[in-house]
ZAMARGU-4260 file (C-alpha; in steps of 0.2 Angstrom, whole numbers, plus 5000, padded with zeros to 4 digits):
<rodrens>
0) 5418/5537/5532 | 5406/5523/5538 | 5410/5505/5541 | 5399/5491/5546 | 5397/5472/5547
5) 5383/5462/5539 | 5390/5446/5547 | 5407/5439/5551 | 5412/5437/5533 | 5404/5452/5525
10) 5409/5470/5528 | 5401/5486/5520 | 5409/5503/5519 | 5407/5520/5512 | 5418/5535/5510
15) 5414/5553/5506 | 5428/5567/5505 | 5426/5584/5498 | 5434/5601/5500 | 5433/5619/5494
20) 5448/5619/5481 | 5437/5620/5465 | 5439/5635/5455 | 5425/5641/5445 | 5426/5657/5434
25) 5421/5668/5449 | 5433/5660/5462 | 5446/5672/5470 | 5456/5673/5486 | 5449/5690/5490
30) 5432/5685/5496 | 5428/5673/5510 | 5421/5656/5504 | 5423/5661/5486 | 5430/5644/5480
35) 5417/5630/5475 | 5414/5613/5483 | 5424/5599/5475 | 5421/5581/5476 | 5437/5571/5480
40) 5431/5554/5485 | 5413/5546/5485 | 5413/5527/5485 | 5405/5511/5493 | 5413/5495/5496
45) 5408/5477/5500 | 5422/5465/5506 | 5419/5446/5507 | 5432/5440/5519 | 5429/5422/5516
50) 5431/5424/5497 | 5446/5436/5499 | 5436/5447/5487 | 5432/5466/5487 | 5420/5476/5477
55) 5421/5495/5475 | 5409/5507/5466 | 5410/5526/5465 | 5424/5539/5463 | 5440/5533/5471
60) 5459/5534/5468 | 5464/5524/5452 | 5475/5509/5451 | 5488/5521/5445 | 5491/5526/5463
65) 5503/5516/5474 | 5495/5507/5489 | 5503/5503/5506 | 5493/5487/5508 | 5487/5476/5493
70) 5474/5486/5483 | 5463/5491/5498 | 5453/5507/5497 | 5460/5519/5510 | 5477/5511/5509
75) 5483/5523/5495 | 5501/5529/5497 | 5497/5548/5495 | 5508/5563/5499 | 5503/5572/5515
80) 5501/5589/5506 | 5487/5601/5502 | 5483/5592/5486 | 5492/5578/5476 | 5497/5588/5460
85) 5510/5598/5471 | 5522/5582/5472 | 5533/5579/5457 | 5533/5560/5452 | 5516/5556/5460
90) 5505/5547/5448 | 5487/5548/5452 | 5469/5549/5446 | 5453/5551/5456 | 5439/5545/5444
95) 5422/5536/5443 | 5425/5517/5443 | 5419/5500/5447 | 5432/5488/5454 | 5434/5470/5459
100) 5450/5464/5469 | 5454/5447/5473 | 5467/5443/5487 | 5478/5428/5485 | 5489/5429/5501
105) 5503/5440/5497 | 5497/5444/5479 | 5482/5455/5475 | 5474/5456/5458 | 5461/5469/5453
110) 5451/5474/5438 | 5443/5491/5436 | 5432/5499/5423 | 5437/5518/5425 | 5432/5534/5417
115) 5449/5542/5415 | 5444/5558/5406 | 5440/5574/5416 | 5429/5580/5402 | 5417/5568/5394
120) 5408/5574/5377 | 5396/5560/5376 | 5380/5557/5387 | 5386/5540/5392 | 5403/5540/5401
125) 5417/5530/5392 | 5423/5517/5404 | 5441/5510/5401 | 5446/5494/5409 | 5462/5493/5419
130) 5471/5478/5427 | 5483/5479/5441 | 5492/5465/5451 | 5502/5469/5467 | 5513/5458/5477
135) 5514/5463/5495 | 5522/5457/5511 | 5540/5458/5507
</rodrens>
């Protein structure tokens, strides 16, 4: 994770998260280091504090995931387990997306173009728009 300020109103950020929980056809628990590298998160952000606007591009948690604070990246309400699919009732996706979020005090509204399919059969990924509004501060 890297964060920096361009000026007092513009913040830049990047996050990269990976692990060895991918399972290719030759993966097994018998040999050491036999599981493949998996990309979990890889995104960049631009926050314009004077506008109340945030931009995100890359692979991140989808708007399906609950957030602790508004719709801010890094504030997702995720289970503290090895991986998210082990918790019943937790709805989530980690997928490529372009996102814009506008904060209006206690209300945040976001629009994202996401690629919700794990397997894409075309050369150009299909991007599905999604919209989310969250009220925070109660």
